[in-house]
C-alpha positions as CSV (number, residue, x, y, z in Angstrom):
1,A,-48.2,29.7,60.0
2,R,-46.9,33.3,59.8
3,H,-43.2,32.5,59.3
4,P,-41.9,34.8,56.6
5,D,-39.9,32.1,54.9
6,R,-42.9,29.8,54.3
7,P,-43.5,29.3,50.6
8,H,-46.0,31.6,49.1
9,F,-48.2,31.3,46.0
10,L,-45.6,32.3,43.4
11,E,-43.3,29.6,44.7
12,Y,-46.1,27.0,44.6
13,A,-46.8,28.1,41.0
14,E,-43.2,27.7,40.1
15,G,-42.9,24.3,41.7
16,L,-46.2,22.8,40.6
17,L,-47.4,24.5,37.5
18,T,-46.3,24.7,33.9
19,E,-47.3,27.2,31.2
20,F,-48.6,29.6,33.8
21,V,-50.2,32.6,32.2
22,E,-51.2,35.3,34.6
23,L,-54.6,37.1,34.0
24,R,-54.9,40.5,35.5
25,G,-57.6,42.9,36.4
26,D,-61.3,42.8,37.4
27,R,-62.5,44.6,34.3
28,A,-64.1,47.3,36.6
29,F,-61.4,49.2,38.5
30,A,-57.9,47.8,38.7
31,D,-55.6,44.8,39.1
32,D,-54.9,43.7,42.7
33,Q,-51.5,42.0,43.1
34,A,-52.4,40.6,46.6
35,I,-54.1,37.9,44.6
36,V,-52.3,36.4,41.6
37,A,-54.3,34.3,39.2
38,G,-54.3,32.8,35.8
39,L,-54.3,29.7,33.6
40,A,-51.8,26.8,33.8
41,H,-51.2,23.1,33.6
42,F,-51.0,21.1,36.8
43,R,-49.3,17.8,36.2
44,G,-50.7,17.7,32.7
45,Q,-54.2,18.9,33.7
46,P,-55.3,22.4,32.5
47,V,-56.5,24.4,35.5
48,V,-57.4,27.9,36.7
49,V,-55.2,28.9,39.6
50,M,-55.3,31.7,42.1
51,G,-53.5,32.5,45.3
52,H,-52.6,35.1,47.9
53,E,-49.1,36.4,47.5
54,K,-47.4,38.1,50.5
55,G,-44.0,38.8,49.1
56,H,-40.6,38.1,50.7
57,D,-38.8,41.5,50.8
58,V,-39.8,45.1,51.2
59,A,-40.4,45.7,47.5
60,T,-42.5,42.6,46.9
61,R,-44.4,43.0,50.1
62,I,-45.4,46.5,49.1
63,K,-46.3,45.3,45.6
64,H,-48.5,42.5,46.9
65,N,-49.8,44.5,49.9
66,F,-48.7,41.8,52.3
67,G,-51.4,39.5,50.8
68,A,-54.3,41.7,51.9
69,A,-56.6,41.9,48.9
70,R,-58.8,44.8,48.0
71,P,-62.3,44.4,46.4
72,E,-60.9,44.3,42.9
73,G,-58.9,41.2,43.9
74,Y,-62.0,39.3,44.7
75,R,-63.7,40.6,41.6
76,K,-60.8,39.2,39.7
77,V,-61.3,35.9,41.4
78,E,-65.0,35.9,40.4
79,R,-64.0,36.7,36.8
80,L,-61.6,33.7,36.7
81,L,-64.2,31.4,38.3
82,D,-66.5,32.4,35.4
83,L,-63.8,31.4,33.0
84,A,-63.3,28.1,34.7
85,D,-67.0,27.3,34.4
86,R,-67.1,28.4,30.8
87,F,-64.2,26.3,29.7
88,N,-64.7,23.4,32.1
89,L,-61.4,23.9,34.0
90,P,-60.8,22.7,37.6
91,V,-59.8,25.5,40.0
92,L,-56.9,25.4,42.5
93,S,-57.0,28.1,45.1
94,F,-54.0,28.8,47.5
95,I,-55.0,30.8,50.6
96,D,-52.5,32.7,52.8
97,T,-53.7,36.0,54.2
98,G,-54.3,37.8,57.4
99,G,-57.5,39.2,56.0
100,A,-58.8,41.5,53.3
101,Y,-57.4,45.0,53.2
102,P,-59.3,47.0,55.8
103,G,-58.7,50.5,54.4
104,V,-61.2,53.1,53.5
105,G,-60.8,52.5,49.8
106,G,-61.8,48.9,50.2
107,E,-64.9,49.8,52.0
108,E,-65.8,52.5,49.5
109,R,-65.5,50.0,46.6
110,G,-67.5,47.3,48.4
111,V,-65.1,44.7,49.8
112,A,-67.8,42.8,51.7
113,E,-70.0,42.5,48.5
114,A,-66.9,41.4,46.5
115,I,-66.0,38.7,48.9
116,A,-69.7,37.5,49.1
117,R,-69.9,37.2,45.3
118,S,-66.7,35.3,45.0
119,T,-67.8,32.9,47.7
120,Q,-71.2,32.6,46.1
121,K,-69.6,31.9,42.7
122,S,-67.4,29.2,44.3
123,L,-70.4,27.4,45.7
124,K,-72.2,27.4,42.4
125,L,-69.3,26.2,40.2
126,G,-69.9,23.2,37.9
127,V,-66.2,22.3,37.9
128,P,-64.0,20.9,40.8
129,M,-62.4,23.4,43.1
130,I,-59.7,22.6,45.6
131,A,-58.7,25.1,48.2
132,I,-55.4,24.8,50.1
133,I,-54.7,26.8,53.3
134,T,-50.9,27.1,53.1
135,G,-50.2,29.6,55.9
136,E,-52.8,31.7,57.6
137,G,-56.4,31.8,56.3
138,M,-58.0,34.6,58.2
139,S,-61.4,36.3,57.9
140,G,-63.5,36.8,54.8
141,G,-60.3,37.5,52.9
142,A,-59.6,33.8,53.1
143,I,-63.2,32.5,52.9
144,G,-63.7,34.4,49.7
145,M,-61.3,31.9,48.0
146,A,-61.8,28.8,50.1
147,A,-65.3,27.5,49.4
148,G,-64.1,24.5,47.4
149,D,-65.2,20.9,47.1
150,K,-62.2,20.0,49.1
151,V,-60.4,22.2,51.6
152,L,-56.9,21.1,52.4
153,I,-54.7,22.6,55.1
154,M,-51.1,22.4,55.8
155,E,-50.1,20.8,59.1
156,H,-49.0,24.1,60.8
157,A,-51.5,26.4,59.0
158,V,-54.5,28.1,60.6
159,Y,-58.0,29.0,59.4
160,A,-60.7,31.1,61.0
161,V,-63.4,33.7,60.3
162,I,-61.4,36.4,62.1
163,S,-57.8,36.8,63.1
164,P,-57.0,36.1,66.8
165,E,-56.0,39.8,67.2
166,G,-59.3,40.9,65.7
167,C,-61.2,38.6,68.0
168,A,-59.3,39.8,71.0
169,G,-60.0,43.4,70.1
170,I,-63.7,42.7,69.9
171,I,-64.2,40.4,72.9
172,W,-61.5,41.8,75.3
173,R,-61.0,45.2,73.8
174,D,-57.3,44.4,73.9
175,R,-55.2,42.7,71.2
176,A,-52.9,41.4,73.9
177,F,-55.4,38.6,74.5
178,A,-54.8,37.2,71.0
179,P,-53.2,33.9,72.4
180,E,-56.3,33.3,74.5
181,A,-58.5,34.1,71.5
182,A,-56.6,31.7,69.2
183,K,-57.0,28.9,71.7
184,A,-60.7,29.4,72.1
185,M,-61.3,29.8,68.4
186,K,-59.9,26.3,67.5
187,I,-58.0,27.5,64.5
188,T,-55.4,24.8,64.1
189,A,-55.5,22.2,61.4
190,Q,-56.1,19.4,64.0
191,D,-59.1,21.3,65.5
192,L,-60.5,22.1,62.1
193,I,-60.5,18.6,60.7
194,E,-62.2,17.4,63.9
195,H,-65.0,19.8,63.4
196,G,-65.3,19.1,59.7
197,I,-64.2,22.5,58.5
198,V,-61.3,21.1,56.4
199,D,-61.1,17.7,54.7
200,R,-57.4,16.9,54.8
201,I,-54.2,17.8,56.6
202,I,-51.1,18.0,54.5
203,A,-48.0,17.0,56.5
204,E,-45.1,19.4,56.5
205,P,-41.3,18.6,56.6
206,P,-39.8,18.5,60.0
207,G,-39.5,22.0,61.4
208,G,-42.3,23.4,59.2
209,A,-42.7,24.2,55.5
210,H,-40.1,27.0,55.8
211,S,-37.4,24.5,56.7
212,D,-37.7,22.7,53.3
213,P,-39.9,24.7,50.9
214,A,-39.3,22.3,48.0
215,A,-40.4,19.3,50.0
216,A,-43.4,21.1,51.3
217,I,-44.5,22.2,47.8
218,Q,-44.1,18.6,46.6
219,L,-46.3,17.3,49.4
220,V,-49.0,19.9,48.6
221,G,-48.9,18.9,44.9
222,D,-49.3,15.2,45.7
223,A,-52.3,15.9,47.9
224,I,-53.9,18.1,45.3
225,E,-53.4,15.5,42.6
226,E,-55.0,12.8,44.7
227,E,-58.0,14.9,45.6
228,L,-58.4,16.2,42.0
229,Q,-58.5,12.7,40.5
230,S,-61.5,11.9,42.8
231,L,-63.4,14.9,41.7
232,L,-62.8,15.0,37.9
233,P,-65.2,12.2,37.1
234,L,-68.2,14.0,38.8
235,T,-70.8,15.9,36.8
236,A,-71.6,19.5,37.4
237,A,-74.8,18.5,39.2
238,Q,-73.0,16.0,41.4
239,L,-70.4,18.5,42.3
240,R,-72.9,21.2,43.3
241,R,-74.9,18.6,45.4
242,K,-71.9,17.3,47.2
243,R,-70.6,20.8,47.8
244,A,-74.0,21.9,49.2
245,D,-74.1,18.9,51.5
246,R,-70.6,19.5,52.7
247,Y,-71.2,23.1,53.8
248,L,-74.7,22.5,55.2
249,A,-73.3,19.8,57.4
250,I,-70.9,22.1,59.2
251,G,-72.0,22.8,62.7
252,R,-74.7,20.2,62.8
253,A,-74.6,17.4,65.3
């Protein structure tokens, strides 16, 4: 899930989208390049798209802050979700982050509140939203962009409310216990679908997505198209009701 050569959001955008126009800034503080977002066409369908971008070399990793978004990133997400609702555009969200940026500046500018509001906005959308976990979906940094009607996950991706290292640091006071934490947390795609956290596993090429990025991107696109076609006919009220039912059912016997 953390392999540096796995395709990141900009590669998915290049492979799956046409006429992509990036929209920047949260209209309050700054633009956060850990989350890239904008308008595009996906196989002929106008959409709002957003995704974590980690970068592939020193310069791009610094530019995108290794995919660790600050509060302004999630406020940008909320702004684009508002646009999606206003113009009746489906939302595609690509998640790949170790978590939101944990620095002092993020806390000062209200990262928890920003994540909560983007999550809340996702749950209230009157348009379809599909979230795809493409690598690691860790902590609130992932959840803030993953509360979709359908949550898809790649075969070797992981998803949890905290990273294994963070969990080990809290429970054992030692990050060296991260493997034990990961096992106990049930973070794999196979565990997650069993517990109803995700809706679909997207197969990866033999050896993982990084072994054949183009094929992996195509597989993701096919899965998105299939799920999107099932959601587009639904009304706003139907989408909200089905979304509420989906999340209220998690954890219930």
